[in-house]
C-alpha positions in Angstrom: -4.7 33.1 -35.6 -6.0 35.5 -32.9 -5.5 38.5 -35.1 -7.1 36.7 -38.1 -10.2 35.8 -36.1 -10.4 39.4 -34.7 -10.3 40.6 -38.3 -13.4 38.5 -39.2 -15.2 39.2 -36.0 -18.6 39.5 -37.5 -18.4 36.0 -39.0 -17.2 34.0 -36.1 -19.2 31.0 -34.8 -20.3 30.9 -31.2 -17.3 28.9 -30.0 -15.0 31.7 -31.3 -17.2 34.5 -30.0 -18.9 33.7 -26.8 -18.9 37.3 -25.7 -16.9 40.5 -26.3 -16.4 44.1 -25.3 -14.3 46.8 -27.0 -11.1 45.3 -25.4 -11.6 41.5 -25.1 -13.1 38.5 -27.0 -14.0 35.2 -25.3 -13.7 31.8 -27.2 -13.8 28.2 -26.2 -10.4 26.5 -26.6 -9.9 23.8 -29.3 -7.7 20.7 -29.0 -9.2 19.7 -25.7 -11.8 17.3 -24.4 -12.3 19.5 -21.3 -15.7 21.4 -21.5 -15.3 24.9 -20.3 -11.7 25.7 -21.3 -12.1 29.3 -22.3 -9.6 31.7 -23.8 -9.8 35.4 -23.2 -8.1 37.4 -26.0 -7.4 41.0 -26.5 -9.2 42.6 -29.5 -5.9 44.2 -30.7 -2.4 42.7 -31.2 -0.6 42.5 -27.9 2.4 40.2 -27.2 3.1 41.0 -23.5 0.9 41.8 -20.6 2.9 45.0 -19.9 1.5 46.3 -23.3 -2.1 46.3 -22.1 -3.7 49.7 -21.6 -5.2 50.6 -18.2 -8.7 50.2 -19.7 -7.8 46.7 -21.1 -6.3 45.7 -17.7 -9.4 46.9 -15.8 -11.7 45.0 -18.1 -9.5 41.9 -17.8 -10.1 41.5 -14.1 -13.9 41.8 -14.6 -13.9 39.3 -17.4 -11.9 36.7 -15.4 -14.4 36.8 -12.5 -17.5 36.9 -14.8 -16.2 34.0 -16.8 -15.3 32.0 -13.7 -18.9 32.5 -12.3 -20.4 31.5 -15.7 -18.3 28.4 -15.8 -19.3 27.4 -12.3 -23.0 27.8 -13.2 -22.8 26.1 -16.6 -20.3 23.3 -16.0 -20.6 22.9 -12.2 -16.8 23.3 -11.8 -15.5 23.7 -8.3 -12.6 26.0 -9.4 -11.3 27.9 -12.3 -7.7 28.1 -13.3 -6.4 31.3 -14.9 -3.1 31.2 -16.8 -1.2 33.2 -19.4 1.9 32.2 -21.2 1.7 33.1 -24.9 4.8 31.1 -25.7 3.6 28.2 -28.0 4.5 28.4 -31.6 1.8 30.4 -33.4 0.3 31.6 -30.1 2.5 34.5 -29.2 -0.5 36.9 -28.9 -1.4 37.5 -25.2 -4.3 35.3 -24.2 -5.6 34.1 -20.9 -6.8 30.5 -20.3 -9.9 30.3 -18.0 -10.2 26.6 -17.3 -13.1 24.9 -15.6 -11.7 22.4 -13.0 -14.3 19.8 -12.0 -14.5 18.2 -8.6 -13.7 14.8 -10.1 -10.6 15.8 -12.0 -7.8 13.4 -11.1 -5.0 14.8 -9.0 -2.5 14.1 -11.7 -4.3 16.6 -14.0 -4.7 19.4 -11.5 -2.8 22.7 -11.4 -0.4 23.3 -14.3 -0.7 19.6 -15.3 -4.1 20.5 -16.7 -2.2 21.7 -19.8 -1.6 18.1 -20.8 -5.2 18.1 -21.8 -4.6 20.8 -24.4 -3.2 20.3 -27.9 -4.9 16.9 -28.3 -5.6 15.4 -31.7 -8.9 16.2 -33.4 -10.4 12.8 -32.4 -9.9 13.7 -28.8 -11.3 17.2 -29.1 -14.8 18.4 -28.2 -16.8 18.6 -31.4 -17.5 22.0 -32.9 -21.2 21.4 -32.0 -20.3 20.7 -28.4 -18.1 23.8 -28.2 -20.9 25.9 -29.8 -23.5 24.6 -27.4 -21.3 25.4 -24.4 -20.6 28.8 -25.8 -24.3 29.6 -26.1 -24.9 28.4 -22.6 -22.1 30.5 -21.2 -23.3 33.5 -23.3 -26.8 33.1 -21.9 -25.5 32.9 -18.3 -23.5 36.0 -18.9 -26.6 37.7 -20.1 -24.8 38.7 -23.3 -26.7 39.3 -26.5 -25.1 37.8 -29.6 -21.9 39.9 -29.9 -21.8 42.5 -32.7 -18.8 43.7 -34.6 -19.1 47.1 -33.0 -19.0 45.7 -29.4 
């Protein structure tokens, strides 16, 4: 799915292309009701963190901090979680979860337990309109223009 979306980069909706640079693309996760669950994806096919180039690794750290700041500003979250597994069926491409953790999130959903909020049925998902709106707010906070295929 990641590589397919990267291949149609210039036709992605805001929720699938919040921002990008030559190495990374930012999307809002699907299958969750949690606003501000972002996914940071390499622009090329990578299946292990050790395969990242030095340039990709350097940009990764900057993206993680910039996205955490944007989520704090847009969602009011008190923390962001950053996680990378790339183990789920169909999701073996390296990707980083940048998750907005609100101050009112129950203790039983904090830390790694937040992943129980992912992979929910469609009726429990944020709508595409909600994800697009959040994406545009985050993009604006980042000061990013609408991403172009040549980014």
